[in-house]
N, C-alpha and C positions, 0 to 999 in steps of 0.2 A: 031626094039629092043629098048625096055624100058632103061632109064637111070638109074642110082641110083645118088639120089641127096641127099647131106647132109648138114646140118645148124649147125655150130659150133659158140655158142654165149657165152658170159659171160663179164665179167668187166675187167678193165686195168689189165695187168700183172697177169691174173689168169692162163695163160698155154692154152688158146683156139687155138692160132696159132700151139705151140708144139701138141696139141691134132690133129689138122687137118693134119700136117705134119706126124703124126704118121698113121693116117687112109690112108693117100696118099701113104705112104711107103708100106704099107700093101695090097695095091689094086691090086698087081702084074701086073700093067700096066704102059705104059710111063706116067711120071708125068710132066705137064705143069703147072707152077705156073705163075699165072697172078695176077702180083702187080700191085695193083691201085694207089701206091704213086709215087709222083715225087721226085727226089733229088734235095735239096735246098743246094748247096754247101756254104751257109753262116751259115748254121743252124748245127753246130757241133754235137749237142745232137740227132737230126734227123738222121744224117749220122751215129752215133753210133747205133740207133735203127735198121735202115735199115740192117747195118752191121752184128748185131745179127742174124737177120733172114737168112741172106746169108750164114754166117758160119755154120749155123743149116742144110742148105740144101744140099742133095748129090751132087756131081759134075754132075751126069748123068741127072738131072732134067734139063729142059728148061725154063727158066725165060723170059716172055713176060711183058713188062711195058704197063699197060692199063689204064691211067688216067681216061680217060672218056668212050670210045667207048666199054663198056664192053659185051653189046649184041653181038657187030660184034666179039669180041675176041673169044666169046664162041662158036658162030656158024664156026668160021675160024678154029679152034682148036679141036672141039668134035669129036669124034669119038669111035668107040667101044674098041678099042686098046689105049684109052687114060683115064688118070684120070686128071682134070682140078681143081687146087686148087686156090680159089680166096681169096686173102688177101689184103686188107679188105674192108668191105662192107661200113664201116663207113668212111674211107677215100675216097672211090668212091662217096658217098653222099656229103661229104663236097667239093669235086672238082665239084659238080654240083649245089651247093648251088644257084647259081645266076640265075638258069632257073625258068621261071614263072611256076605257078602251073599247067596249060596245058602242056607245055612241060615235067614237071616233070612226070605228070601222063603217057603221052606218053612213056617216056623213062622207067618208071617204069614196065608199061605194056608189052612192048617189051622185057624186061629182064626176067620177069616172064613167058612169054610165050616161049622165048628161052631156059631157064633153064628146061622147063617142057618137052619139045619136043626133045631135041638134045639126041642121041646115047652116051654112054660113061658113065663115072662117073664125078660128079661135087661136090666138097665140097668148100661151102662158109663158112667164117669168119665173124662174126659180133658183134660188140661192144655194150654191153647193157649199154645205157645211161638214161634210164628213172628210174630208182631207186632212183633217189635222188631228190633234190630241183628243182622246175621248173625254168629253166634258167631266168634271169631277163632281158635278152634282145631279141630281134625278132629274130635274126640269130640263136641264141642258141636254142630257142623253135622250129624253123622251122627244124634244123638239127635233134634235138630230135625226131620230129613227123615223119618225113621223114624216119629216119633210123629204127624207131619202126615199122612204116608201112610196109616196106621194108621188116623186119624180121618176121613179122607175116605173110605175104602174101608168102613169101618162106619157111615158117615153116609149111603152110597148105598143100603145095605140097610136101614137103621133104618126103623121104622114113624114115630119121632118123634126130632128133634134139637132140644135146647136149648142155648141160649147164656145163660149167667147171667154178668152183669156189671154192676157198679155198684149191687148190690144188686137188680136186676130179672132176670126170666126171660123171654127170648123162644123162642117156640115157632118155630123156622126152618123146620119141616116145613109149617107153614101160612102163614108170612111169605114163604117163598122158594120157588126153584124149583131142581131138581136140575141141575147142568151138563149140557149136551147131551153125550152119549157116555159118560156115567158108569154104570158097571156096578153 
C-alpha cells in the first residue's frame, strides 16, 4: 500500500503547523504527533511556544518526542491506519548539526528512504530559512543548507507540497512543476 506524503513549509509564524494539523485532523486516521523539540525548563519563551502547539492538538492524538531518531520513529509508528505529523524538520536538523557531513548524509538518506516507503500518511512541517541574508556564521549556513536540502529532497517525493505564508496556503504541487532532474 502506497503512503501519502505531504510537506508543509513556510516562514516563522506563517501558520504551517496549523495547516499540517488541519490536514492530519481531516485524514480520518489515528494521528501520531512526532515532536522533534526538547523541553528546556529554563527557557520560558520556548515552553510557551510548545504549550501553544499542545493546546491546539486534540486530546486523542498521541504525542511522541523524537529529537534525533526520526527515521526509527517513522518506521515504528507508520501504518495504513495512522497519520504521522512531524513538527518540525528545522528543529530536527538543529538537533543534528554536530554530525559530520558523511553521518548527516547517511541520516538524511535514511529519512528520505523511510518516508518514501512506509504505509500510511506522513505530514512533515519544515521552516523556510533560505529566503533572507546568508548567515554570517558557519553553523547558521550549515543549518540553512541542510534544512534546504532536506526540504527539497522530501518535496521531490511528496504527493503534496504546501507553502503557507501571509495567512494563505498554496498547494505547490498543483501550481508548480518539479525541477528537471529532481529525484
